[in-house]
Backbone as CSV, one residue per row, in Angstrom:
resi,resn,N_x,N_y,N_z,CA_x,CA_y,CA_z,C_x,C_y,C_z
1,MET,0.865,-1.199,-0.021,0.001,-0.002,0.003,0.874,1.266,-0.002
2,LYS,0.538,2.200,-0.843,1.240,3.450,-0.822,0.857,4.271,0.373
3,CYS,1.729,5.202,0.751,1.568,5.969,1.941,1.768,7.465,1.601
4,VAL,1.024,8.338,2.197,1.196,9.729,1.988,1.144,10.435,3.410
5,LEU,1.987,11.473,3.602,1.972,12.242,4.797,1.474,13.637,4.407
6,ILE,0.426,14.067,5.160,-0.221,15.356,4.904,-0.019,16.267,6.146
7,ILE,0.680,17.302,5.972,0.896,18.238,7.084,-0.197,19.377,6.916
8,GLY,-0.821,19.713,8.028,-1.845,20.724,7.877,-3.188,20.109,7.406
9,GLY,-3.438,18.891,7.738,-4.593,18.163,7.250,-5.936,18.574,7.818
10,SER,-5.966,19.461,8.802,-7.266,19.870,9.364,-7.892,20.978,8.633
11,SER,-7.215,21.586,7.643,-7.809,22.667,6.874,-8.714,22.124,5.750
12,ASP,-9.493,22.884,5.097,-10.417,22.377,4.066,-9.602,21.686,2.941
13,ILE,-8.554,22.253,2.455,-7.780,21.590,1.419,-7.124,20.313,1.954
14,GLY,-6.652,20.388,3.208,-6.054,19.146,3.724,-7.083,18.038,3.846
15,ILE,-8.274,18.323,4.222,-9.287,17.291,4.292,-9.616,16.738,2.905
16,SER,-9.614,17.605,1.903,-9.820,17.211,0.505,-8.681,16.256,0.085
17,PHE,-7.476,16.568,0.406,-6.344,15.607,0.172,-6.515,14.277,0.845
18,ILE,-6.975,14.305,2.078,-7.238,13.090,2.844,-8.199,12.239,2.149
19,ASP,-9.359,12.863,1.773,-10.416,12.130,1.076,-9.915,11.490,-0.202
20,TYR,-9.144,12.312,-1.022,-8.638,11.865,-2.314,-7.777,10.648,-2.073
21,PHE,-6.827,10.750,-1.153,-5.880,9.611,-0.985,-6.470,8.375,-0.385
22,LYS,-7.445,8.601,0.517,-8.233,7.390,1.051,-8.950,6.657,-0.036
23,LYS,-9.660,7.465,-0.916,-10.409,6.871,-1.986,-9.483,6.102,-2.998
24,ASN,-8.192,6.494,-3.034,-7.257,5.905,-3.952,-6.339,4.873,-3.260
25,ASN,-6.804,4.358,-2.110,-6.195,3.284,-1.377,-4.771,3.594,-0.838
26,TYR,-4.584,4.816,-0.409,-3.351,5.238,0.287,-3.492,5.056,1.786
27,HIS,-2.410,4.757,2.407,-2.380,4.815,3.919,-2.006,6.290,4.214
28,VAL,-2.968,6.920,4.889,-2.851,8.432,5.115,-2.350,8.610,6.516
29,ILE,-1.312,9.460,6.588,-0.790,9.931,7.887,-0.996,11.493,7.944
30,LEU,-1.711,11.895,8.955,-2.004,13.293,9.130,-1.110,13.956,10.186
31,GLY,-0.441,15.035,9.801,0.221,15.868,10.767,-0.666,17.114,11.062
32,TYR,-1.057,17.238,12.318,-1.936,18.340,12.687,-1.310,19.158,13.757
33,HIS,-1.750,20.383,13.888,-1.282,21.263,15.004,-2.227,21.259,16.148
34,ASN,-3.455,21.850,15.999,-4.365,21.915,17.100,-5.623,21.198,16.813
35,ASN,-6.207,21.306,15.616,-7.505,20.774,15.302,-7.320,19.359,14.665
36,ILE,-7.928,18.359,15.363,-7.837,16.959,14.847,-9.120,16.714,14.104
37,PRO,-9.099,16.529,12.759,-10.286,16.218,12.070,-10.823,14.834,12.478
38,ASN,-12.132,14.696,12.547,-12.756,13.447,12.908,-12.884,12.571,11.692
39,ILE,-11.709,12.001,11.290,-11.664,11.114,10.106,-11.136,9.789,10.576
40,LEU,-11.851,8.731,10.189,-11.410,7.396,10.612,-10.400,6.797,9.668
41,ASP,-9.749,5.800,10.167,-8.803,5.014,9.295,-7.600,5.777,8.827
42,ILE,-7.165,6.754,9.599,-5.840,7.430,9.237,-5.045,7.516,10.483
43,ASP,-3.719,7.584,10.337,-2.874,7.860,11.529,-2.828,9.346,11.734
44,LYS,-2.760,9.782,12.913,-2.658,11.212,13.254,-1.456,11.419,14.187
45,ILE,-0.704,12.483,13.826,0.508,12.852,14.592,0.478,14.337,14.845
46,LYS,0.544,14.690,16.129,0.485,16.089,16.488,1.861,16.658,16.025
47,CYS,1.751,17.787,15.271,2.973,18.318,14.713,2.819,19.862,14.498
48,ASP,3.539,20.617,15.272,3.649,22.059,14.980,4.956,22.239,14.230
49,VAL,4.860,22.634,13.027,6.121,22.708,12.152,7.144,23.691,12.681
50,ARG,6.742,24.501,13.627,7.674,25.447,14.268,8.388,24.865,15.418
51,ASN,7.983,23.616,15.806,8.593,22.990,16.901,9.520,21.810,16.500
52,GLU,10.726,21.923,16.846,11.770,20.969,16.375,11.457,19.540,16.846
53,GLU,11.022,19.386,18.095,10.678,18.110,18.645,9.554,17.382,17.798
54,ASP,8.536,18.211,17.442,7.426,17.678,16.695,7.881,17.218,15.261
55,ILE,8.797,17.985,14.667,9.314,17.591,13.380,10.123,16.219,13.561
56,GLU,10.924,16.152,14.601,11.606,14.917,14.801,10.718,13.722,14.926
57,ASN,9.550,13.937,15.685,8.585,12.865,15.780,8.052,12.346,14.443
58,ILE,7.822,13.265,13.549,7.385,12.879,12.210,8.481,12.097,11.498
59,ILE,9.723,12.661,11.639,10.868,11.941,10.964,11.004,10.543,11.504
60,LYS,10.790,10.403,12.723,10.969,9.093,13.448,9.808,8.084,13.239
61,TYR,8.704,8.600,12.611,7.542,7.743,12.400,7.950,6.495,11.590
62,ASP,7.413,5.408,12.058,7.786,4.128,11.467,7.137,3.895,10.113
63,PHE,7.779,4.250,9.084,7.334,4.029,7.722,7.773,2.673,7.159
64,THR,8.447,1.875,7.936,9.187,0.718,7.412,8.198,-0.322,6.810
65,THR,6.975,-0.349,7.266,6.064,-1.379,6.803,5.195,-0.792,5.574
66,MET,5.507,0.360,5.055,4.778,0.977,4.040,5.504,1.290,2.806
67,ASN,4.863,1.357,1.735,5.515,1.770,0.406,5.335,3.313,0.368
68,VAL,6.290,4.029,0.827,6.162,5.533,0.846,6.337,6.042,-0.541
69,SER,5.448,6.858,-1.002,5.542,7.438,-2.364,5.497,8.927,-2.306
70,SER,5.993,9.526,-3.359,5.975,10.992,-3.371,4.730,11.486,-4.103
71,PHE,4.439,12.758,-3.826,3.306,13.396,-4.435,3.839,14.347,-5.463
72,ASN,3.385,14.263,-6.691,3.875,15.108,-7.713,2.836,16.061,-8.280
73,ASP,3.269,17.020,-9.136,2.393,18.084,-9.654,1.243,17.449,-10.432
74,ASN,1.462,16.402,-11.155,0.418,15.860,-11.939,-0.721,15.358,-11.080
75,ASN,-0.449,14.725,-9.968,-1.485,14.197,-9.020,-2.211,15.487,-8.469
76,TYR,-1.455,16.554,-8.117,-2.079,17.731,-7.551,-3.076,18.332,-8.587
77,LYS,-2.675,18.378,-9.857,-3.589,18.948,-10.886,-4.895,18.149,-10.966
78,LYS,-4.807,16.842,-10.802,-6.002,16.015,-10.823,-6.947,16.295,-9.684
79,ILE,-6.370,16.673,-8.499,-7.226,16.881,-7.332,-7.971,18.213,-7.454
80,ILE,-7.278,19.253,-7.941,-7.879,20.556,-8.002,-8.809,20.791,-9.127
81,ASN,-8.738,19.932,-10.200,-9.587,20.132,-11.334,-10.878,19.434,-11.205
């Protein structure tokens, strides 16, 4: 299964990304600051991008069992159109 990490996933566009990737069978990991969206079947990690310890926690997240893939401009264009 492919995996995607979304930082700032509690915003409207972040929730749209989560929905898109869940529908396309990705394992979704959400990095949030304060607001945790009530979305099932995703991993959630508290992350304030201004906080070094929070960034380290994301970096240390165990991705070893997942096929981590990158997000490219072509995929982005499909989502916003």
